[in-house]
N, C-alpha and C positions, 0 to 999 in steps of 0.2 A: 623520534618522530611522534608527532601528535596530529591526529586527524582533525581537519578543520571543517569537514563536511557538515557536522552537526550544528555549526554556528552560521550556516548560510541562511539567507533570506528565503523562507519557504515559499514566498510569492514568486520567486524566480524559477522554481522547479516545475517542469512540465510532466516529469515522470520520475519514478524511483524504481530501481532494479534490485530485487532481493534475491540473493543466492542462498538456496537451501540445500546443503550438502547431502544430508541423510536424515532419517527419522530420529536419530539419537547419537550423540557424540560417544564414540567407542564402538559403534556398530560397523565402522569402516565405510570407505568409499574410494573410487579410483582417483588418485591424485591429479590425473590429467583433466578430470572433469572440473576441478577447482580452477585450474589454469584457464580453461576455456571460459568459465563463468566470469573470471576477472577480465579476460579479453573482450567479452561481450558487454562490458561496462557495469559490472555489479557495483552498487553503491553501499551495500552492507552484506555481511555474512551472518546468517541467523540459524541457529541449531538448538534443538531441544536436548536436555541433558537427563531427563528422567520421565517417570510415569508412575501411576498406581496400577498399571496393567499386571505387574508381577506380584501383587498382593501386598499385605500390610507389613511384612517382615522388615522391609527396607526403611520405612518410616519409623516403625517401632524401635528398631535397633540403631537407627541413625547411621547405617552403612550403605555402601554403593552396590548395585547389581553388577556393574561393569568392573573389569580389572583396570588398575592404574595404567598398565602398559598400553592397553587399547585406547584409553582416553588420551594418554600422552601422544600416541601415534597420530590420531586425528587432530588434536589441538596443535601440534607442531606444524602440520600442513596448513591449517587454517590461520594460525598466527603469522606465519611467513607470508601467506597470500594477503592477509589484511594489512600487514605492515608495508608490504611492497606496493600495494595499490593505494594506501593511505585511507582505508575505509574501516569502519568499526566492525568488530566481531561481538556477537551477542550469544550467550549460552544461558538457557533457562533451566529451571529445576535441577540445579547442580547436585550431583551425588545421588541421583535417582529420585529422592523424595523431596529435595530442596530444604533440608534441615540446615542449621547454621554450620554443623560439622561438615555437611556435604559441600557447601559453598567454600569453606576453608580448605577442604581436600582438593577441590579443583583448582583453587587459587594457588595452592602449593605447587601443583603440577605446572601451572602456568608460569609461576615465578622461576621454576627450574628451567623451563624452556627458554624464557626471556634471557636468562643469564647465558645459557649455552649458545643461543643464536646471536647474542649481542644486540638485542632489540630493547629500545626504550619506549615503552607504551604505558599510558596511564590506565590502571586496572581498577574498576569499580566492583565492590562486593555489595550485593543487596540481600540483606537478611530478612527472612520471612517467618522465622520460628516465633511462636507466640507463647507467652507465659500464662499459666492457668490463672494466676491472681488477676491479671489485667482483664482477662476474658470474663472472669466471674463478676467483675465490676460492670462490664458491658451487659452481661446476662441480667444482673439486677436492675439495670436501666431499661430492660425490655428491648435490647437492640440485637439479640441473637434469635434466629428463627430456624425451624427445622425445614429440610427438604425431604420429599417423599423417598423412602418409606419411614424416615425417622420420626420420633415423637419429640415432645419438648425436651430441652437439654436441662440437666441438673448439674449442680457444682461438683458432685462426686465423680461424675464422668470426666469432667475436666481434670480433676486431680489424679484420676486413674491412668490417663494417657501418658505414655513415656515421652512422646514428642507430638506437638501440634504445629502445623504450618497454615499460614493464610496464603491463598492462591491469588497472587497479584495480577492485575491487568497491565496494560502497556505503560501506564503513567510513571511508575518508579523507574522503569528502564529508560524512558524518554528523559526523565530528570537527570539520570546519570550521564546520558549522552549530552544533554544540554550543558552539563557542568564540565564537559571536556573529556570524558572517558573514551579511550580507544577500544578497551575491552570491557564488556559488562558480564559479570558472573552473577546471575540471579538465582535466588532461592526459588521456592515453589512459584510457578507461574503458569498461566494457561498457555497451552501449546501455541495458540494463535498470537498471544501477546508478544512472544519472542520475535516473530516476523513482522508484526504490525507497528511496533514502537517507532522505528525509524521512518517509514513512510508517513505515518500520522504526524510525527514531529516535523516532517518536511512539507506538511500541508496537503497531503493527498486526501481524497474524500474517504469517509469512513466506510461506506458500502463496499466499493471495490477493494479497499485495503483489508478489511476483515475477511472478505470472501477469498481473496488471494491468499491470505495468511492461513486460512483453514485448509485450502487446497495443497499448500506447500509444506505443511507441518510435518509430514512424514517423508519429505524428500521425494524420491522417485516412485512412491506408491501410487501417484496419480498418472503414471506413465504405463506403457505397455510392457515394459521390462523393469520392474522395480529394483532388480539387482544391478542395474547399469549405472547407478549414481543418482544425483539429485537433479534439481530443476532451477530455472531462473524465472522469476515472475516480474514482469514489467507493469507497474501500476501507474495509471495516468488519470486525468480528470473524468474520463468517461467509462473506464473499465480496467481490465488487465489482460495480459497475455502470458501464457505459460509455455515455456520451451525446455525440453530436456537438455541437460549439459553434455550428454553423450550423443554425438551426431548420428549414431546408428539407432538411437532410441526415439520413441515417438509419444506425444500426447494426442489423444482423440477426444472429441466431445464426450464420448461415453466414459473414458477413463478419468476425465476431469470431473465431470458431473457426479460420477459414482462416489467420489471421496466425501461428498456431503452425507453419504449414508454411514460413514465411518464414525463410530463413537458419538453418535447423536441420537437423541430420542425422536426428533423430528428432522427429516432430511431437508426441510425448507426453512427451518428456524433454529438458530443456535445462540444460547445466552452467554454473554460475556459480562464481566463485572459492571461495565458502563452501559450496557444495553443489549439489544438483540439483533443479530444478523438475519435478514430475511432475503431468501433467494428464489421465492416462488416465481417471480417474473424474470429471473435471469435467463439469458440466452447464451448458448455454447456453440461457437462457430469455428470450423477448421479453417485456419488461414492457408495451410498447406498440409503436407503429409506428416508434419511433425509439431506444428504449433497450434494452439487453441486461443481464441479470443472470447472473453466473457464480459457481458454488459448486462445492466439491469439490476444489480445487487443493491440493496438498501440496508441502512443501519438505523434502528429505532432506539434513541436514547432512553435509558431507564429513568423513571421518576425518583428512584432511590438507588444510589451506588451501593453495591454489596460485595463483600469479600467472603469467599467460601473457605470453610475450615476443613481440614483433614487431620485426624488424630488416630493414633493406634495405641492399644493397651494389650497387656499380657493376659492370655486366657489360660495359661498353664504351661507345662513342659511336655515335650513330645519325644517319644521313641518309636521308631519305625522298624518293621520287619517285612521282607519281601520273599515270597515263595512262589514256585511255579508248579502248576498241576497239569499233567497230561493223561492222567488215568481216564479212559473213556467212560467207564461206569460212573465215576464221580462227575465228570463234565456233563453227562446227560442229566444230572441232578444237582447242578451247581448251586442253585438258589437254596435248595434243601440243605446241601452241605454247609453253605455259609451261615445259614440260620443255626445249624447244629454247632458250628464252630463258636458262634457268639454265645450260645446257651452253655456249652461246656466250659469256655473260658470264664464266663461270668461266675459259674458255680465254683470253679477251682480258685478264682480270686477271692471269693467269699470265704471258702474254707482255709485258704493259705494266709491271706492278708487281712481277713475280717473287714473287707471293704464291700459296701453295697454299690450297685451300678451308678447311683447318683454322685458318688465320690470321684468318678473318673469318666472319661469318654473313650469309647472303643469304635473305631471306624474301619470297616472292612470294605475294601474296593477291589472289584473283580475286573482287572484289565484284560481286555480281549473278549469281555462279555457285555458289561454295562457300566464300567467305571466312569466313562466320560458323559454319556447321556442318561444313564440309569433307565428308569421306567418309561421315559418318553421315546426310547429307541424301540422300533418294532422288532418283535421276536424274529430271529434269523436261524434258529436251530442250534443244537449243541456245537460250541466251538471246538477246535482241535486242541487248543491249549489256553490256559488262563493264568495270568499272573495275579497273585493274591497279595495286596498290600495291606498290612495291619498298621494302623496308626493309633497309638495310645496317648491320651492327653491326661495328665494328672497334675495335682498342685505342686509337686516337685519332681525333679528328674529321676531320683532314685526310685520313687513309686512307679513312675511310668515305665522305667526299665524292668522293674520287678514283674509287672503285669505282662510285658512283652516276653519275658523269659518263661513265665508260666504258659504262655501260649506257644512257645517254641516247639515242643514235641507234637502239638496238634497241628501246626503248620507243616509238619514233616510227615505225619503218619495217620491223621484222623480219617477213619472209615465212615461210610454212611451206615445206618443201622442194619441194612440187609446184607452187608458184607461179612464173610467169615474169615477175613484176613486183613492185615495192616497193609495199606497202600504206601508207597513211597513217593514223596514229592521232592523238590529241589530248592534249597535256599540260594538266593543270588549272591550272598556274601557270607564270609566267615570273619568275625562273628556275625550272627544273623541280625543282632539288634544294633541299630544305629541311633545314637542320641542326637536329637536335633536341637536341643536347647529350648529356650522360650518360644512359644508360638504366640502370634499376635492376631488381633482382629481390628478392623476399622470401627471406630466408636463414634466418629463425628461425620455428619453430612448436613451441615448447618451453614447458614450465612449470617454475616455481621453487617448491620447498617453503619456506614461510616460517613463522616462529614467531608473528608478529603481522601482521594484515591491512594495517597501516599502515607496516610496516618499510621498504618500498622506495619510499616516497613522501614528498615534502617539502611542508609546508603553510606559506605565508606569508600573513598577514592585515594589511591596511593600512586605516587609516581613510579614509573618503571625504572629498572636498574640493570644495566647490562654488565656490570662489573662482577668479577669472580669473587 
């Protein structure tokens, strides 16, 4: 089966319906909501496959946050639905961070499902990973610019990154659909581009399309019950309508409008590679108890098309210990105790390993006291118990673990200076030290000026094969 919808005359389409199952493939959704979306006339299924929300590790290591079994479960349902309805399936930011290995990982899962289900679908892989050498050439041409709070980029930073991806807009996805792909597995892409590609290809106006795509990017998060499954967006010439896929769920003007507050600097303006979505004049109207109509969205094309870069580099190697304190005397002086812990550990590391504090990093986090908000959290009095997380970062794993082992007896028995006995705390695990391997940080928050939206991306399309 090969979908023909991507080759239709866009001028003939009055509306396009986008089925958004959930916020991320592998997160799960009720299968019956997909069936209902197809019955309601979905023209495309679009789902995100990743994010930077979980930190730089997944980009730096080129591995996925989700387990293969969860991704396969969701994809099996979506592939069956797409094949049965003859509509495309689009997955963006494959493998969490959109690296080439992430795209290939998801493609391998898809290939297995297609064989098992006897489905013949054309699968497109869009690779977004960038090579440092090519980027250094663009840097020398003055085509890479920093985004706040970053400064100017240097070549050494590019070389230090384990993986670098470019964040694609809708154009590479649309090109793959135009070439006849039934399934598009994209590398790093904006969350909105995944949902916007097909409607834009079918000639829907940019303002409503980008706004609808922003609202549905996280599936049911724009509803009153985000756990109930995804949504269907119907985009037309004048606006769009949002409807939950679960008949018992609802969208309200507030729940829909509120999603413009999610992951945006400005709730009225959101930048995409091709321009800026502007929604200050948008209106949100309840059509009934479940559906919301949105009109008045605009899209302002950019003077220069840009592709955002994301890169992660190793900062060192981490070892973690976790202890729990319930001693009321120490809890009443927990900040004093934490400062003492740092002082004593630092001294013993200097004596034992001949290392100065500049040679490693020691992070003490007091969970149950201020580990989450730290000093911006108003004082609430002594807690009943505190979990003490010690994170050591050093240039190699052995050194990080050695420092954590030096801290071990202190995390178990360190008294405050006014105590005449040793208190006892409790480690969460045995052994107390957990080696976490390399730690990463995001090193790039820059954009590249490009001449063509597809310049930095590579598209490969393969025929499906249902044979064993």
